C-alpha positions as CSV (number, residue, x, y, z in Angstrom):
1,K,92.7,84.7,214.7
2,D,91.5,83.4,211.4
3,I,91.8,86.7,209.7
4,E,94.7,87.5,207.6
5,F,95.9,91.0,206.0
6,I,97.5,90.4,202.6
7,D,99.0,93.3,200.6
8,S,100.2,92.3,197.1
9,Y,102.1,94.1,194.5
10,Y,101.5,93.2,190.8
11,Y,102.9,94.3,187.5
12,N,101.4,93.0,184.1
13,K,99.3,90.4,186.0
14,L,102.3,88.9,187.7
15,E,102.6,89.1,191.5
16,L,106.0,90.6,192.5
17,T,105.8,90.9,196.2
18,R,103.3,90.1,198.9
19,F,103.0,91.0,202.6
20,S,101.1,88.6,204.7
21,S,100.2,89.1,208.3
22,S,100.4,85.3,209.0
23,V,104.0,85.3,207.8
24,G,104.8,88.8,209.2
25,K,107.1,89.9,206.5
26,F,107.3,90.5,202.7
27,V,108.0,87.7,200.3
28,G,109.1,88.1,196.8
29,F,108.1,85.9,193.9
30,T,110.3,87.3,191.1
31,E,113.8,88.4,191.1
32,Y,112.7,92.1,191.3
33,G,110.1,91.2,194.0
34,V,112.7,89.3,196.0
35,K,115.0,92.3,196.0
36,N,112.2,94.7,197.1
37,A,111.0,92.2,199.8
38,A,114.5,92.1,201.2
39,D,114.7,95.9,201.3
40,W,111.3,96.4,202.8
41,N,111.9,93.7,205.4
42,K,115.1,95.6,206.5
43,D,113.0,98.7,207.4
44,A,111.6,97.9,210.9
45,S,109.3,100.9,211.0
46,Y,107.6,100.1,207.7
47,L,107.4,96.3,208.7
48,S,105.8,97.2,212.0
49,A,103.3,99.4,210.2
50,M,102.3,96.7,207.8
51,K,101.9,94.3,210.8
52,A,99.5,96.8,212.4
53,Q,97.3,96.9,209.4
54,K,95.6,93.7,210.4
55,E,94.2,95.3,213.5
56,A,93.6,98.7,211.9
57,V,91.9,97.5,208.8
58,C,90.7,93.9,209.3
59,L,89.7,93.5,212.9
60,N,88.0,96.9,213.2
61,H,85.7,96.1,210.1
62,I,85.1,92.4,210.5
63,Q,81.9,92.8,212.6
64,I,80.5,95.3,210.0
65,E,81.3,93.0,207.1
66,Y,80.1,89.9,208.8
67,S,76.7,91.4,209.6
68,N,76.4,92.7,206.0
69,M,76.9,89.1,204.8
70,L,74.1,87.8,207.0
């Protein structure tokens, strides 16, 4: 429950848009990023696929990563 999946989109070292599994949607940080976030949040299938990434990527690999750190 303390794990968060974040997918950020950058251009010229400036973060435009970010998906965070704790928020559950895309958030824009620039005018262009806000527009993209609004479009991506309207697509229910894309949004549910991004929400599923936490389980697919993070939760399936946490035990391996945790044991490697120890």
